[in-house]
N, C-alpha and C positions, 0 to 999 in steps of 0.2 A: 602408484596407487591410482585407483579408478576415480575419475572426476564425476561429480554429481552436481545437480542444481538443487539448492536448498531453498524451499519456499515456505515462508511463515504465513500464519493466518490462512492456511490452505483448506480449512474444513468446509467453507461455504463461500458464496459470492465471488468477488473478483479473484480471490486467492485460489479457489477451486478451479475456476476457469483458466487461470494462468497455468495451473498444473496440467490441465487437459491440453492446452496449447503447446507447452514445452514438451510434454510426453509425445504428442503427435509429431513433433519435429525431431524425435529420437533422443531426447535428453533423459538420462536416468535421474530419478527424483528422490529427494528426502523431504517429507512433508511434516511441518511442525505446527501444532495448535494444541489447545487444551483438551478438545473433545475427541477422544480416541475413537469412538464409534463412528463419527462422521469421517475422520481421516481413513479409517479402515475401509469404509464403504467406497470412498473415492479410490483408494489404492486397489481394491478389488475390481472396480470398473476399469481402471487403466490396464490392469493385468489381463482382463478379459479380452482386450484388443490385441493380444499377442505381443505385449510389451512387458518389459521387466517390471515387476511389482515394486512400487515405491516403498522405501523404508519409512515407517510411521514413527514419529517421536512425539508422544503426548506430553508437552512441556509448557508450563506457564512462563512466558517470556518476561513477566514482571518480577520473577524471582531473580535475585542478584547473581546466582550461579547458573542461570539458564544457558548462557553461551558456553560456559565450561562443560555443562552436561552434554550439549550438542557436540562439542569438540571431542569429548571422550567417546561418545557413541559412534562417531564417524571413524576415529582412529582405530577403535577396537574391531571394526569391520573392514579396514583397509581402504577407506574412502577418503577422498579429498574434495574440497569445495571448488567447483569450476565456475559456478555462478551463484550469486545470492539474490534472492527476490524478497525484499522486505515489504510485505503486504499487511502484516498484523497491525491493527490499530482500531481505535473507536473514538466516537465523539459524544458530547453531552450538550443538549440544548438548554438554554436558560441563561439568566444573568449570572455572571461568574460569582458575584458576592452572595448569591442565594443558593448556589449549587453546593453539594457536599465537597468539602475541600480535599478530603482523602481520595475521593473518586477522581477529582481533577488532577491530583498529583500522580495517581495511578495511570491516568491518560498520558501524562508527560513521560512517565517511566516507559510505557509501551511505545508510544508514537515517536519519542525522541531518544531516550537513553538506550533502549534495546536495539533500535534501528541503527544508532551510531556504533554500538559495540559490534553488532553483526557486520556492519559495513567495513570495519577496520580489523576484525579478528582474523580474517582469512586472506589478507592481501597477498601474502607470499604464494599461496596455492593458486589464487586467482591469476597472478602474474605467470606462474608456471604453465597454466592451461590457457592463457590468453582469453580469460573469461570476463565476467563483469558483474555489475551491481545494478539491479533494477529496483528503485525505490518508489513505492506508490505514494505520491503526494496527492494533490487535489488542486482544482482551480481555486479553492478556498485559500491556497497558499499565496495568492497574488494580492490579496486585499485583507484589511482588518475585518473582524467579524463580530460586531456586537450581537449578542444572543447566542453565540458559540465561541466566545473570545479565546479560550484556551485551545480549542480544537483548531481554529483558523491559525492561531499563532504556531501551533505544533507543525502544521503543514507548511507554513512559511519557513520554518526551520528545515524541514525535509527538503524543500525546494532549494534553498540557499546552500545547504550542506552538500546536496547532490551535485549542483552545478560547480561548486568549488572542487569536489573530488574528481569530477569529470576532467578538470584542468590538471589537477595534481597527479592523477594516476595514468593519464594518457600515455606518458613516456614509457610506462611499464607494460603497455599493451592491454590495459584494463579499461573497458568501456563502462561508463556510469551514466545512467539515464533516470530522470525523474518523470514518472507517468502521472499526468494530471487529468483525471476524469472530472466530469461534472456530476449531476445527479445520476445515481445508479440504483435501481430497485433491488435492494438486498436487505438482509437483517440489520444493517447499519442503522436505518431509520428508527426501527423499534428500540434498539439499544440506546440511541441518542435521545429518545423521547420526542421524536418528530412524528407528525401525522402521516399516516400511510394513505396513499391515493389522493384523489381530488386535486392533483396539480393543475395549475392554470396552463393556458395555451403556451405561454412563453417558456415555462419550465418543461413542458412536454417536448419542446423543440431542442432543449439542452440535454434531455435524458437519453442515455444509451444503456443497452443491456450489459450485464457483466461479461457475457461472452464476447460482445463486440469490443469492449474496452480491453479485454485481454488480448484479442487479436491485434488491435492497434498498438498496444504496449509492446507486445513481442516483436512486431515488425520494426518499430522504432528502435528498440533495444538492439536488435541484430544489425541495424544500420549504423549504430553508434551515435544516435541522436542524443543531445544533451538534455532536452526537454521535449516531451511528447504530450501535447494537449489533445485529448480525445474528442473528436467531433468538430465539424465545421461550426455548428452553433455555439459551442463553447469558445472557439477561437474568436468568433465575432463578438461575443459578449465580453471577453477579456479585453479586446481592443477598445471597446466603448468604456469599460471601467477604468482602463489605464488613462484615458483622456479626461475623465471626470475628476475634479478636485475632491479630496476626501471629505471636505465640509458638506458636499452634496451627496456623496456616495454613502457615507456612514448611516444617515437616517433611512435611506432606502433599504439597506441591508438589515437594519434593526427592525424596520416595519415588516419586512418579509419573514424574518425569524419569528416575530411575534405571531404572525399568521400561521406559520408552519409548526410552531411548538404545540405539541399535543396537549389539550386541556387548557390552552391559554384563552 
């Protein structure tokens, strides 16, 4: 069966850029997201570059049978998963007690449950093709995040889970990488309820384009790195945060989130 790279959340932002990078390096793709028109446009763009047109699967990953739908669609076309790229996810800004509870649970479903299921569902074919799993985490996964508590916690899960899988699956020839970007100008901010633009000088130093994050992530994944922190500025910021006691760090994060939260 033909191996493919499965990319979730591939319609825009980091996911779309990861699709472009993997395609440029000769990977045949299956693109998964809810918005079929955006996926189709990206697939057409990739095909226009004399590459195989990606298979488009417009599937909502918060559905409990989403991974089963993907597996059936691939098997019916004689395709096997050679790499999994778990990029789908979203955040919500605000105090957890004041945010819609169902929306926060949906975030957990997408950021954690769906990612976990996709990471484990295709292990046998990943081993056959000596492929891997690239999970898009965040620098947010290294610290607690008052003002985006559930989102930060979900990315902490992604980081911890990916590092553990890196160890567990290495003996089977499967690479597992957690990609940890900092601020990236995408649709994510609008969905999360964060102010767009107006970033301070410090945040501008940490911000990378989605294209650059995808390039860094792909390179680190192919090298078999366990964790890839995108950008020198984010590496330096994380070093500082790791040295700070949480009693000092949490109020700083909370203040920053109040300032960034749209309409606050």
